N, C-alpha and C positions, 0 to 999 in steps of 0.2 A: 204618231208617225215615226217614232224611233224605236227600234228593237235593240235589246241588250242581251248579250250572251254572257253567262256567268263564267268568270275565269276558272281554269281548272283547279287552282289553288284555293278557291273560295268554297268549294264543296267539301264532302267528306274526305278524310285523309286517304290517299292512295298514291300509287306510283304516278309520277307526272306523265302526261301523254307523250308519245314519241313525236319527234320533230316533224316527221312526214305526215302524221295525222293532223297536226296543227296546220300545216301547209295545205292539206286537203280541205279542211274546214274554211280556211281563209279564201282559197280559190272559189269555193262554192259561194261564200258570202259575196265576193266580188262580182259574181255572175248575177246576183239577185239585187244588189244595192248600188246606188250611185257613189256612196261614200262608205268606207269601212275604216273604222279607227280601232287600232289595237294598242293595248298597253302591254309592251313586251317585258316590262320589269327590267331587271338587270341583264346585261349582256350574257348570253348563254349559247350553248350549241343549238337549242331550239330557236332562239331569236335570230341567230345568224343564218339559219336555214331559210327563214322567211324573208330576209332582207332583199333578195333579188325580185321579190314580188311587189314590193312597196314603191309608191311614187315619191313619198317623202318620209324621212325619219326625223322625228323631233326628239332630240336628246335634251332632257330637262334636268337642270341642276339648280342647286341653291347656292348662295354666296359663301357658305362655310368652306373653309380651307380644305377639309377632307372631301367634301362633295366636289369641289372644283378639281382636286387631284384625280378623283375617280372619273369625272367627266373627261378630263384631259386624256386619261388612260384609255377610256372607251373610244374617244375620237381617234386616237392613234391606231387602235386595233381595227376600227371600222375602215379607216382610210388604207391601212396596210392590207386589209382583206380585199380591197378593191371597190369599196362602196363609193359611189361618185360624190365628191365633195359638194357639188351644187345641189344634191338632194338631201344633204345632211344639214339640218337646221338646229342651231343651239338656242335653247330657251332658258332664260334665267328666271327662276320662280322665287317668290317671297323676297323680292328686292326691297330692302328697307332704305329709307331716305338717308339714314346715317350709316350706310354700308361701309364707308371707308375707302372705297375705290369705285371708279365709274365702269360702266359696261365696256367702254373703249379700252380702259386699262386691262380689264379681264380679257378682251379680245387679243390684246398684245401678248399677254402672258400665256394664253392657251393656244394662240395662233389660228383662231377660227372666229368668224363673225358671229356676234350675238344677233339672232334673227328677231327675237321678241323678248320682252320682259313683262313680268307680272309683279305687281306690288304685294305687300304683306296683307293678306285678307283672311287671316286665321279666324278672326271674330265672325266674319260673314259666314264662313264655312261651318264653324262650330254651331252657330245659331240655327242654320238650316238643317244640319244633321240632327241636332237636339229636337227640333220640331218635326223631324221626319218629312221634310219637304225639299224640293229642288231649289236652287238659287233663283232669286227673283231676277228677271231680265234687266232691271234697272240698276242693279248693283254694279260697282266698278269691276269686279272680277268677271261678271257676265259680259260686260261691254268689252273688256280686254280680250276675252276669249273670242267674241264675235269678230273683233278686228283681226285677230290671228287667222281665223277661218277665211275671212275675206281676202287677206293678203295671200294666203296659200292658193286661193282660187284665182289670184291675179286681178281682183276687182278693187278699184280705188274706193275708199270710203264714200266719196261723193257720187259714185256711179253704181249703186247697188242694183243688180239685176233682180227682177221679181222672184225668180226661182231660187236664187241664192239667198235673197232676203228671207224667203220661206224656210230654207234649210237652216239659216242662222238662227231664226226664231225657234225652230224645233230643237236645235242643238242646245240653245240656252235653257229651254224648258226641261231638258233631260238631265 
């Protein structure tokens, strides 16, 4: 029930596609699916061109100082370009228990709310990749991803709609 399109950079080496071509493919995908998830990579001309088409933008960062500085810079560029702050969701990935600062302290330093956090699950990911399989839906990372999807859809954990539950299960299998 989930279709994946290969990223342009994952195929043979060639010139990157023009921003307008990416936008065209995205619009087509939106007409065919209830949900379309794009990994835009780093902020670029192509990714900036697509932003007016998206419902939410998840800016994912890790707690390393260089990553946080880059995230802060990207946040400022996006807001300066007019991207609505309420559609911009900051996600802290690979949060270790001994991180040295809290998400609240990070929010204060960056000036933007942390929408979601993911723990450090490198072992789970490496094991799944090594075995050539998707993450098991019972793993912590899968459950955290499911909660993020539900939150984006505005569904409380205790009130899972059947269609949304089906989507969540499909997402976790993919």
